[in-house]
C-alpha positions in Angstrom: 0.0 0.0 0.0 1.3 3.4 -0.9 2.2 5.3 2.3 3.4 8.6 1.1 4.5 10.7 -1.9 8.0 10.1 -3.2 10.4 13.0 -3.7 10.2 12.6 -7.5 6.4 12.7 -7.4 6.6 15.8 -5.2 8.9 17.6 -7.7 6.6 16.7 -10.6 3.5 17.9 -8.7 5.2 21.1 -7.6 6.3 22.0 -11.1 2.7 22.0 -12.2 1.4 24.0 -9.3 0.6 27.7 -9.2 -0.2 29.6 -6.1 -3.1 32.0 -5.9 -2.3 35.5 -4.6 -4.2 37.3 -1.9 -5.0 36.7 1.8 -6.2 33.1 1.3 -2.6 31.9 0.4 0.9 33.0 0.8 1.9 34.4 -2.5 2.8 37.2 -1.1 25.3 39.8 15.4 27.4 38.2 17.0 29.9 40.3 19.0 32.6 37.7 19.0 35.3 39.2 16.7 36.0 35.8 15.1 32.5 35.7 13.6 32.9 38.9 11.7 35.6 37.3 9.5 34.0 33.9 8.9 31.4 33.8 6.2 29.7 30.7 4.8 28.6 31.7 1.3 26.1 29.9 -0.9 28.9 28.3 -2.8 31.0 27.2 0.2 29.8 23.5 0.2 32.7 22.2 2.3 33.1 18.4 2.4 29.8 17.6 0.8 27.0 19.6 -1.0 23.7 18.9 0.7 20.5 18.4 -1.3 19.4 21.9 -2.1 15.7 21.4 -3.1 13.5 19.2 -0.9 10.3 19.8 -2.8 8.1 21.8 -0.4 4.4 21.5 -1.2 2.3 24.5 -2.1 1.4 26.7 0.9 -1.9 25.9 2.5 -4.9 28.2 2.9 -5.0 30.0 6.2 -5.4 27.5 9.1 -5.7 30.0 12.0 -5.4 33.6 12.9 -2.4 34.8 14.9 1.3 35.8 14.9 4.6 34.8 16.6 4.0 31.1 15.7 5.9 28.0 16.7 5.4 24.3 16.0 6.6 20.9 17.3 6.0 17.4 15.7 5.8 14.0 17.3 7.0 10.8 15.5 3.3 9.9 15.2 2.7 13.0 13.0 0.9 14.8 15.8 1.7 18.6 15.6 1.4 21.2 18.4 1.1 24.7 17.2 1.4 27.7 19.6 0.9 31.3 18.7 -0.1 34.8 19.9 -3.7 35.5 19.1 -4.9 38.7 17.5 -3.6 40.6 14.5 -0.7 42.1 16.5 0.2 43.1 20.1 -2.2 46.0 19.8 -5.1 43.5 19.5 -3.6 40.7 21.7 -6.1 38.2 23.0 -3.9 35.7 24.7 -1.8 32.7 23.7 -3.4 29.7 22.0 -2.4 26.2 21.0 -3.8 24.0 18.3 -3.2 20.3 17.5 -2.9 18.9 14.0 -2.2 15.6 12.5 0.0 15.3 9.4 -1.5 12.9 6.7 1.3 11.8 4.4 -1.1 10.2 1.9 -3.2 13.3 1.4 -0.3 15.7 2.0 -2.2 17.8 4.5 -2.4 18.7 8.2 -5.8 18.1 9.7 -6.3 20.7 12.4 -8.3 20.5 15.5 -9.8 23.5 17.4 -7.7 26.3 19.0 -7.5 26.5 22.8 -6.4 29.4 25.0 -3.6 28.5 27.4 -2.5 32.0 28.5 -5.4 34.4 28.9 -5.8 37.9 27.6 -5.2 39.3 31.1 -1.6 38.0 31.1 1.0 39.6 28.9 2.4 37.0 26.6 4.6 37.0 23.5 6.8 34.6 21.5 5.4 31.3 22.6 7.5 28.2 21.8 6.9 24.5 22.0 8.6 21.1 22.1 7.2 17.6 22.5 8.9 14.5 23.9 8.6 10.9 22.5 6.2 10.1 25.4 3.9 13.0 24.4 4.9 15.4 27.1 4.5 19.0 25.8 6.8 21.8 26.9 5.4 25.3 26.2 7.4 28.5 27.0 6.6 32.2 26.5 7.8 35.7 27.3 5.7 37.2 30.1 5.9 40.7 28.6 5.6 42.6 25.3 9.0 44.3 25.6 12.5 43.0 26.1 13.4 45.4 28.9 10.9 43.8 31.3 11.3 40.2 29.9 10.4 37.3 32.1 10.3 33.7 30.8 7.7 31.1 32.0 6.8 27.5 31.1 4.0 25.0 31.1 4.2 21.2 30.9 1.4 19.0 29.9 0.6 15.6 28.4 -1.0 14.4 25.2 -1.8 11.0 23.7 0.5 11.0 20.6 -1.9 8.7 18.8 -5.0 10.6 20.0 -7.3 12.9 18.1 -6.6 16.6 17.3 -9.6 17.5 19.5 -7.9 16.3 22.7 -6.8 18.9 25.3 -3.3 19.2 26.7 -3.5 18.0 30.3 -1.4 20.6 32.1 0.7 19.4 35.0 2.8 22.5 35.5 1.4 26.0 34.7 2.9 29.4 34.5 6.2 28.5 36.1 8.9 31.3 36.1 12.4 30.1 35.1 14.5 33.2 34.0 14.6 36.8 33.0 14.8 37.2 29.2 12.8 37.5 26.1 11.9 35.6 22.8 13.1 32.1 23.6 13.2 28.9 21.6 12.9 25.4 23.1 13.8 21.9 21.8 13.9 18.4 23.2 15.5 15.1 21.9 14.6 11.5 22.4 17.1 11.3 25.3 14.8 13.7 27.2 17.3 16.6 27.1 15.6 20.0 26.9 17.5 22.9 25.3 16.3 26.5 25.5 17.8 29.7 24.1 16.7 33.3 24.7 17.6 36.9 24.4 18.8 38.7 27.6 16.3 41.1 29.2 17.1 44.6 28.0 20.6 43.6 26.8 22.2 42.1 23.7 23.4 38.8 25.0 22.1 35.3 24.0 21.8 32.7 26.7 21.0 29.0 26.8 19.8 26.4 29.3 19.7 22.6 29.4 17.3 20.6 31.5 15.0 17.6 31.8 11.6 16.8 33.3 12.2 15.7 36.9 10.2 12.5 37.2 7.2 12.5 34.8 6.5 8.8 35.3 5.9 9.6 39.0 3.8 12.7 38.2 6.6 15.3 38.7 6.8 17.4 35.5 8.9 20.2 36.8 11.9 21.1 34.7 15.3 20.6 36.4 17.8 22.9 34.9 21.1 21.0 34.7 23.0 24.1 33.7 22.0 25.7 37.1 19.8 28.5 38.2 21.0 30.9 35.6 21.5 30.4 31.9 24.9 30.4 30.2 25.8 33.3 27.8 27.1 32.1 24.5 26.8 35.1 22.0 25.0 38.3 21.2 22.0 38.7 19.0 18.2 38.5 18.7 15.7 36.0 17.4 17.5 32.9 18.5 16.4 29.4 17.5 18.0 26.2 18.8 17.8 22.6 17.7 19.3 19.4 19.0 19.3 15.8 17.9 19.6 12.4 19.6 23.4 12.3 19.0 23.6 15.4 21.3 24.6 17.7 18.5 23.3 21.3 18.8 23.0 24.2 16.4 21.7 27.7 17.0 20.8 30.4 14.5 20.1 34.1 15.3 20.0 37.6 13.8 22.4 40.5 14.4 20.7 43.3 16.5 19.5 46.1 14.3 20.7 44.4 11.1 19.4 41.7 8.8 22.4 39.4 9.2 22.1 35.8 10.2 24.7 33.7 12.1 24.9 30.1 13.3 26.9 28.2 15.9 27.5 24.5 16.4 28.0 22.7 19.7 27.9 19.3 21.4 26.0 18.5 24.6 28.6 17.2 27.1 28.3 17.1 30.9 25.3 19.3 31.1 26.8 22.0 28.9 26.7 22.8 25.2 30.2 23.2 24.0 29.4 26.0 21.6 32.5 27.0 19.6 33.7 30.6 19.6 33.3 30.8 15.8 29.8 31.9 14.8 29.8 32.2 11.0 27.6 34.7 9.1 25.6 32.5 6.7 23.0 35.0 5.3 22.7 38.7 4.7 19.5 40.7 4.0 17.5 38.3 6.1 15.6 37.9 9.4 13.6 35.6 11.6 15.6 32.3 11.2 14.3 28.9 12.4 16.0 25.5 12.1 15.7 21.8 12.6 18.6 19.3 13.0 18.2 15.6 12.1 19.9 12.6 13.5 21.8 12.1 10.2 23.4 15.5 10.6 21.2 17.2 8.0 19.9 20.7 8.7 16.9 22.5 7.3 16.8 26.3 8.0 14.2 28.9 7.0 14.2 32.7 7.1 12.6 35.8 5.6 14.7 37.5 2.9 14.5 40.0 0.1 11.9 42.4 1.3 9.5 43.3 -1.5 8.1 46.7 -2.5 4.7 45.3 -1.2 6.2 45.2 2.3 6.2 41.4 2.4 9.3 39.3 2.7 10.2 36.2 0.7 10.2 33.0 2.8 13.4 31.1 1.8 15.2 28.0 3.1 18.6 26.4 3.0 19.6 22.8 3.7 22.9 21.9 5.3 25.1 19.1 6.7 27.2 19.1 9.8 30.8 18.9 8.7 32.3 15.9 10.5 35.8 17.3 10.0 35.4 20.9 11.1 33.4 21.3 14.3 32.5 24.9 13.6 31.2 24.4 10.0 27.9 23.5 8.3 28.0 22.8 4.6 25.2 24.9 3.1 23.2 24.6 0.0 22.3 27.7 -2.0 19.2 29.5 -0.7 15.9 28.5 -2.3 12.6 30.3 -2.2 9.3 28.6 -1.3 7.0 28.8 -4.3 4.7 31.7 -3.7 6.1 32.2 -0.2 5.7 35.9 0.6 4.8 36.8 4.1 5.3 39.2 7.1 7.5 36.7 9.0 8.5 33.1 9.2 6.7 31.0 11.8 8.1 27.7 13.1 9.6 24.6 11.6 9.4 21.0 13.0 10.1 17.5 12.0 9.3 13.9 13.0 12.5 12.7 11.3 10.7 11.8 8.0 8.6 14.9 7.2 9.0 18.6 8.0 6.3 21.1 8.5 6.9 24.9 8.5 4.7 27.8 9.0 4.6 31.5 8.1 2.6 34.6 9.1 0.9 37.0 6.8 -1.7 39.6 7.6 -2.6 38.1 10.9 -3.1 34.6 9.4 -1.1 31.4 9.7 -0.1 29.2 6.8 1.9 25.9 6.5 3.7 23.8 4.0 5.5 20.4 4.2 8.2 18.3 2.7 10.1 15.1 3.0 13.3 15.8 4.9 16.8 15.1 3.3 
């Protein structure tokens, strides 16, 4: 029985597709001195050139309203989407989550209803989400609208990974404070290691944390931060996004403050620390809002907004990469490639179950998604 589209079928299908314009679809720094002199250009493949085109499907119609979107995906294909609700912070109506199930035969995500998890009365921005192999869901958010007063909080709940998209997250920990800071990103691997990265409150630094759920089998879902009570500073920048795999590899991408320059850094999780190197190469200019996934085979898929149009929208683009086994600081990148018809205000999130990837984007207060088979 045919279980999914092949890559060749995807490429043929995509070549025949055209994307309708309008609101229904998307048609529309590092302060370390070593980073300023290290540039990974589109043609700098390194030891191997990664697959550059992974055949993203056409963008969906809008599946929800909101902004500041993030997604996580379980091996079963269950997706957790979190976002700020409203058209912008001026019309903020809380933080919401929504469950979806990826159908590889139909090539669609079947979405359930949206549910509020942080009410309108609580300031909230930049929600992020990760899901463990057991179906434990970790949700984080900035408890403020501005960086100067940034406070970070988390929720932990449970889901049935094979359950319906109408199920509710059963929260076990709610609104727990864990650090000062702003605009964080969270990831978890199948070893149970939680990685989190965030901007400093009112400063330019970037900080990370490592942790784990204390004893979820015994009903204790609190996060124990193995890096200690404070995060560990590793760079300077904004809009950080972190990814880890089951081999304890880690990568992080971020934007230079006040400029549309993107940097990355590689590291390894060893003894409750990430051994980020002191080389954080510039890999994209004229771009913003990066997000990234890291697979167990060492492949990387990164997305960002680039090439701002006269319409005010940005082109959503992506790059694939491979961790260089010979140079610990290096990722071999493909050229940048645009999503067909992918013009939006900002990127959203990107997630994978190891076979498929789903990515989202925000345009005009609406959320859209596309998907592909990962390299």
